[in-house]
VMD Tcl script that builds the backbone (N, CA, C; Angstrom):
set m [mol new atoms 246]
animate dup $m
set s [atomselect $m all]
$s set {name element resname resid chain x y z} {
  {N N UNK 1 A 34.038 -11.981 26.145}
  {CA C UNK 1 A 32.378 -12.189 25.767}
  {C C UNK 1 A 31.958 -13.383 25.290}
  {N N UNK 2 A 30.699 -13.828 25.595}
  {CA C UNK 2 A 29.937 -14.858 24.959}
  {C C UNK 2 A 29.330 -14.091 23.852}
  {N N UNK 3 A 29.170 -15.456 23.082}
  {CA C UNK 3 A 28.589 -14.936 21.712}
  {C C UNK 3 A 26.893 -15.075 21.541}
  {N N UNK 4 A 26.313 -15.836 22.205}
  {CA C UNK 4 A 24.784 -16.114 22.324}
  {C C UNK 4 A 23.824 -15.779 22.901}
  {N N UNK 5 A 24.173 -15.164 23.874}
  {CA C UNK 5 A 22.997 -15.248 25.046}
  {C C UNK 5 A 22.016 -13.854 24.516}
  {N N UNK 6 A 20.706 -14.452 24.671}
  {CA C UNK 6 A 19.398 -13.820 24.066}
  {C C UNK 6 A 19.450 -12.415 24.813}
  {N N UNK 7 A 19.536 -12.687 26.325}
  {CA C UNK 7 A 19.326 -11.450 27.148}
  {C C UNK 7 A 19.856 -10.468 26.747}
  {N N UNK 8 A 21.100 -10.201 26.352}
  {CA C UNK 8 A 21.713 -9.277 26.013}
  {C C UNK 8 A 21.982 -8.781 24.800}
  {N N UNK 9 A 21.083 -9.216 23.978}
  {CA C UNK 9 A 21.363 -8.729 22.326}
  {C C UNK 9 A 21.089 -7.178 22.269}
  {N N UNK 10 A 20.221 -6.551 23.226}
  {CA C UNK 10 A 19.698 -5.335 23.169}
  {C C UNK 10 A 20.982 -4.602 23.855}
  {N N UNK 11 A 21.907 -4.980 24.348}
  {CA C UNK 11 A 22.968 -4.147 24.790}
  {C C UNK 11 A 24.539 -4.071 24.229}
  {N N UNK 12 A 24.543 -5.176 23.236}
  {CA C UNK 12 A 26.074 -5.330 22.387}
  {C C UNK 12 A 25.275 -4.771 21.213}
  {N N UNK 13 A 23.859 -5.046 20.624}
  {CA C UNK 13 A 23.494 -4.346 19.168}
  {C C UNK 13 A 22.516 -3.338 19.803}
  {N N UNK 14 A 22.892 -2.137 20.016}
  {CA C UNK 14 A 21.467 -1.280 20.888}
  {C C UNK 14 A 20.409 -1.174 19.749}
  {N N UNK 15 A 19.371 -0.989 20.468}
  {CA C UNK 15 A 18.084 -0.562 19.389}
  {C C UNK 15 A 17.914 0.961 19.831}
  {N N UNK 16 A 17.364 1.526 19.033}
  {CA C UNK 16 A 16.737 2.930 19.590}
  {C C UNK 16 A 15.022 2.926 19.754}
  {N N UNK 17 A 14.536 3.612 20.860}
  {CA C UNK 17 A 13.397 3.817 21.061}
  {C C UNK 17 A 13.179 5.118 21.316}
  {N N UNK 18 A 11.810 5.435 20.989}
  {CA C UNK 18 A 11.084 6.888 21.232}
  {C C UNK 18 A 10.299 6.805 22.069}
  {N N UNK 19 A 10.699 7.814 23.469}
  {CA C UNK 19 A 9.996 7.546 24.305}
  {C C UNK 19 A 9.479 9.270 24.746}
  {N N UNK 20 A 8.048 9.389 25.396}
  {CA C UNK 20 A 7.591 10.885 25.699}
  {C C UNK 20 A 8.134 11.271 27.126}
  {N N UNK 21 A 8.724 12.629 26.939}
  {CA C UNK 21 A 9.210 13.045 28.033}
  {C C UNK 21 A 7.996 13.369 29.044}
  {N N UNK 22 A 8.096 12.930 30.420}
  {CA C UNK 22 A 6.955 13.076 31.419}
  {C C UNK 22 A 6.911 14.326 31.969}
  {N N UNK 23 A 8.203 15.283 31.716}
  {CA C UNK 23 A 7.620 16.463 31.873}
  {C C UNK 23 A 7.119 17.668 31.408}
  {N N UNK 24 A 7.542 17.887 29.729}
  {CA C UNK 24 A 7.557 18.315 28.790}
  {C C UNK 24 A 6.366 17.683 27.526}
  {N N UNK 25 A 6.440 16.355 27.534}
  {CA C UNK 25 A 5.732 15.539 26.448}
  {C C UNK 25 A 6.523 15.497 25.312}
  {N N UNK 26 A 7.919 15.983 25.124}
  {CA C UNK 26 A 8.440 16.071 23.943}
  {C C UNK 26 A 9.015 14.860 23.767}
  {N N UNK 27 A 9.575 14.551 22.503}
  {CA C UNK 27 A 9.960 13.260 22.254}
  {C C UNK 27 A 11.217 13.098 22.616}
  {N N UNK 28 A 11.831 11.989 23.208}
  {CA C UNK 28 A 13.291 11.652 23.655}
  {C C UNK 28 A 13.703 10.331 22.838}
  {N N UNK 29 A 15.068 10.233 22.502}
  {CA C UNK 29 A 15.325 9.137 21.605}
  {C C UNK 29 A 16.193 8.311 22.882}
  {N N UNK 30 A 15.970 7.198 22.955}
  {CA C UNK 30 A 17.078 6.562 23.922}
  {C C UNK 30 A 17.343 5.273 23.344}
  {N N UNK 31 A 18.576 4.824 23.422}
  {CA C UNK 31 A 19.234 3.652 23.047}
  {C C UNK 31 A 18.981 2.476 24.143}
  {N N UNK 32 A 18.671 1.353 23.508}
  {CA C UNK 32 A 18.738 0.285 24.668}
  {C C UNK 32 A 19.618 -0.001 25.705}
  {N N UNK 33 A 21.044 0.476 25.307}
  {CA C UNK 33 A 22.104 0.506 26.370}
  {C C UNK 33 A 22.567 1.615 26.876}
  {N N UNK 34 A 21.591 2.838 27.166}
  {CA C UNK 34 A 21.507 4.025 27.469}
  {C C UNK 34 A 21.053 3.678 28.850}
  {N N UNK 35 A 21.561 4.107 29.790}
  {CA C UNK 35 A 21.013 4.170 31.302}
  {C C UNK 35 A 19.688 5.639 31.334}
  {N N UNK 36 A 20.074 6.744 31.098}
  {CA C UNK 36 A 19.392 7.965 30.767}
  {C C UNK 36 A 19.730 8.752 29.795}
  {N N UNK 37 A 18.934 9.733 29.474}
  {CA C UNK 37 A 19.079 10.868 28.639}
  {C C UNK 37 A 18.546 12.008 28.994}
  {N N UNK 38 A 19.174 13.289 28.543}
  {CA C UNK 38 A 18.302 14.387 28.882}
  {C C UNK 38 A 17.609 14.691 27.969}
  {N N UNK 39 A 16.259 15.257 28.263}
  {CA C UNK 39 A 15.197 15.707 27.124}
  {C C UNK 39 A 16.063 16.997 26.605}
  {N N UNK 40 A 16.021 16.951 25.484}
  {CA C UNK 40 A 16.885 18.691 24.554}
  {C C UNK 40 A 15.562 19.570 24.481}
  {N N UNK 41 A 14.579 19.023 25.045}
  {CA C UNK 41 A 13.299 20.679 24.893}
  {C C UNK 41 A 13.469 21.244 26.303}
  {N N UNK 42 A 13.647 20.132 27.580}
  {CA C UNK 42 A 13.501 21.002 28.634}
  {C C UNK 42 A 14.463 20.617 29.646}
  {N N UNK 43 A 15.565 19.824 29.412}
  {CA C UNK 43 A 16.510 19.205 30.089}
  {C C UNK 43 A 16.026 18.123 31.445}
  {N N UNK 44 A 14.952 17.575 31.158}
  {CA C UNK 44 A 14.419 16.784 32.188}
  {C C UNK 44 A 15.223 15.310 32.164}
  {N N UNK 45 A 15.673 14.660 33.012}
  {CA C UNK 45 A 16.271 13.241 32.728}
  {C C UNK 45 A 15.454 12.109 32.804}
  {N N UNK 46 A 15.364 11.359 31.558}
  {CA C UNK 46 A 14.354 10.126 31.387}
  {C C UNK 46 A 15.242 9.046 31.693}
  {N N UNK 47 A 14.818 8.076 32.388}
  {CA C UNK 47 A 15.302 6.665 32.419}
  {C C UNK 47 A 15.089 5.810 31.446}
  {N N UNK 48 A 15.773 4.954 31.190}
  {CA C UNK 48 A 15.568 3.576 30.142}
  {C C UNK 48 A 14.978 2.979 31.277}
  {N N UNK 49 A 13.648 2.081 31.329}
  {CA C UNK 49 A 13.090 1.541 31.672}
  {C C UNK 49 A 13.061 -0.144 31.854}
  {N N UNK 50 A 13.769 -0.425 30.773}
  {CA C UNK 50 A 14.016 -1.716 30.226}
  {C C UNK 50 A 15.113 -2.339 31.225}
  {N N UNK 51 A 14.804 -3.589 31.957}
  {CA C UNK 51 A 15.486 -4.610 32.793}
  {C C UNK 51 A 16.443 -5.159 32.173}
  {N N UNK 52 A 17.537 -5.700 32.651}
  {CA C UNK 52 A 18.140 -6.471 31.775}
  {C C UNK 52 A 18.990 -7.760 32.882}
  {N N UNK 53 A 19.002 -8.542 32.370}
  {CA C UNK 53 A 19.887 -10.126 33.042}
  {C C UNK 53 A 20.972 -9.472 33.598}
  {N N UNK 54 A 21.799 -8.508 33.392}
  {CA C UNK 54 A 23.036 -8.242 34.014}
  {C C UNK 54 A 22.609 -8.266 35.300}
  {N N UNK 55 A 21.720 -7.798 35.608}
  {CA C UNK 55 A 21.186 -7.395 37.098}
  {C C UNK 55 A 21.326 -8.863 38.112}
  {N N UNK 56 A 20.809 -10.200 36.995}
  {CA C UNK 56 A 21.150 -11.411 38.109}
  {C C UNK 56 A 22.264 -12.439 37.881}
  {N N UNK 57 A 22.585 -12.304 36.262}
  {CA C UNK 57 A 23.140 -13.691 35.338}
  {C C UNK 57 A 24.602 -13.498 36.164}
  {N N UNK 58 A 25.270 -14.866 36.548}
  {CA C UNK 58 A 26.491 -14.830 37.154}
  {C C UNK 58 A 27.464 -14.627 35.930}
  {N N UNK 59 A 27.088 -14.807 35.045}
  {CA C UNK 59 A 27.959 -14.799 33.820}
  {C C UNK 59 A 27.879 -13.318 33.256}
  {N N UNK 60 A 27.297 -12.240 33.653}
  {CA C UNK 60 A 26.786 -11.033 32.838}
  {C C UNK 60 A 28.243 -10.245 32.559}
  {N N UNK 61 A 29.055 -10.509 33.597}
  {CA C UNK 61 A 30.350 -9.236 33.219}
  {C C UNK 61 A 31.076 -9.994 32.059}
  {N N UNK 62 A 31.323 -11.372 32.065}
  {CA C UNK 62 A 31.918 -11.959 30.774}
  {C C UNK 62 A 31.101 -11.776 29.790}
  {N N UNK 63 A 29.704 -11.780 29.610}
  {CA C UNK 63 A 28.766 -11.749 28.613}
  {C C UNK 63 A 28.784 -10.170 27.397}
  {N N UNK 64 A 28.709 -9.273 28.627}
  {CA C UNK 64 A 28.646 -7.907 27.975}
  {C C UNK 64 A 29.810 -7.285 27.968}
  {N N UNK 65 A 31.135 -7.814 28.864}
  {CA C UNK 65 A 32.181 -7.387 28.945}
  {C C UNK 65 A 32.476 -6.308 29.991}
  {N N UNK 66 A 33.291 -6.078 30.873}
  {CA C UNK 66 A 33.708 -5.703 32.316}
  {C C UNK 66 A 33.319 -4.092 32.090}
  {N N UNK 67 A 33.667 -3.263 31.049}
  {CA C UNK 67 A 33.195 -1.770 30.836}
  {C C UNK 67 A 31.686 -1.886 30.889}
  {N N UNK 68 A 31.110 -2.429 29.970}
  {CA C UNK 68 A 29.544 -2.188 29.629}
  {C C UNK 68 A 28.996 -2.716 30.893}
  {N N UNK 69 A 29.279 -3.732 31.746}
  {CA C UNK 69 A 28.810 -4.283 32.837}
  {C C UNK 69 A 28.909 -3.137 33.913}
  {N N UNK 70 A 30.089 -2.880 34.083}
  {CA C UNK 70 A 30.402 -1.626 35.241}
  {C C UNK 70 A 29.207 -0.419 35.155}
  {N N UNK 71 A 29.471 0.015 33.714}
  {CA C UNK 71 A 28.741 1.606 33.760}
  {C C UNK 71 A 27.143 1.309 33.618}
  {N N UNK 72 A 26.803 -0.023 33.526}
  {CA C UNK 72 A 25.405 -0.360 33.359}
  {C C UNK 72 A 24.813 -0.434 35.078}
  {N N UNK 73 A 25.722 -1.085 35.838}
  {CA C UNK 73 A 25.458 -1.466 37.076}
  {C C UNK 73 A 25.532 -0.322 37.842}
  {N N UNK 74 A 26.466 0.605 37.538}
  {CA C UNK 74 A 26.758 1.774 38.213}
  {C C UNK 74 A 25.485 2.840 37.995}
  {N N UNK 75 A 25.215 2.782 36.921}
  {CA C UNK 75 A 23.785 3.931 36.845}
  {C C UNK 75 A 22.586 3.299 37.236}
  {N N UNK 76 A 22.490 2.018 37.388}
  {CA C UNK 76 A 21.224 1.818 38.080}
  {C C UNK 76 A 20.955 2.384 39.616}
  {N N UNK 77 A 21.947 2.899 40.216}
  {CA C UNK 77 A 21.661 3.682 41.339}
  {C C UNK 77 A 20.877 4.865 41.062}
  {N N UNK 78 A 20.134 5.521 41.787}
  {CA C UNK 78 A 19.125 6.898 41.773}
  {C C UNK 78 A 20.370 7.938 41.954}
  {N N UNK 79 A 20.592 8.947 41.007}
  {CA C UNK 79 A 21.652 9.823 40.906}
  {C C UNK 79 A 21.112 11.010 42.076}
  {N N UNK 80 A 22.066 11.588 42.644}
  {CA C UNK 80 A 21.675 12.793 43.491}
  {C C UNK 80 A 20.904 13.676 42.839}
  {N N UNK 81 A 19.732 14.727 43.430}
  {CA C UNK 81 A 19.363 15.829 42.691}
  {C C UNK 81 A 20.167 16.885 42.379}
  {N N UNK 82 A 19.957 17.313 41.359}
  {CA C UNK 82 A 20.568 18.538 40.679}
  {C C UNK 82 A 20.238 19.590 40.895}
}
mol reanalyze $m
mol bondsrecalc $m
mol representation Tube
mol addrep $m
C-alpha cells in the first residue's frame, strides 16, 4: 500500500458519520469505508454516498490494498431487491 494518498485517508482510517434513515428518520451510524448499513430501527438499507478515487485512480488497488479495493468496487453495484 502507498503511504500518502490524500484521497483514501478515510478508507484506511475510517471516520464515523451519522445519517438519517430515509425510511423511518432514525439515526444510522456509517463508517467512511462502509458501502451500506442496515437501519437498526426499520431494517432499511442506507448507502454511503461518499465517492472515492478508487473508482478512477490507476493506483487504487495498490493504495488501499487488493481486499479493500475488491470489496469497495463490488459494493458499488446496486444489489438485487430483497
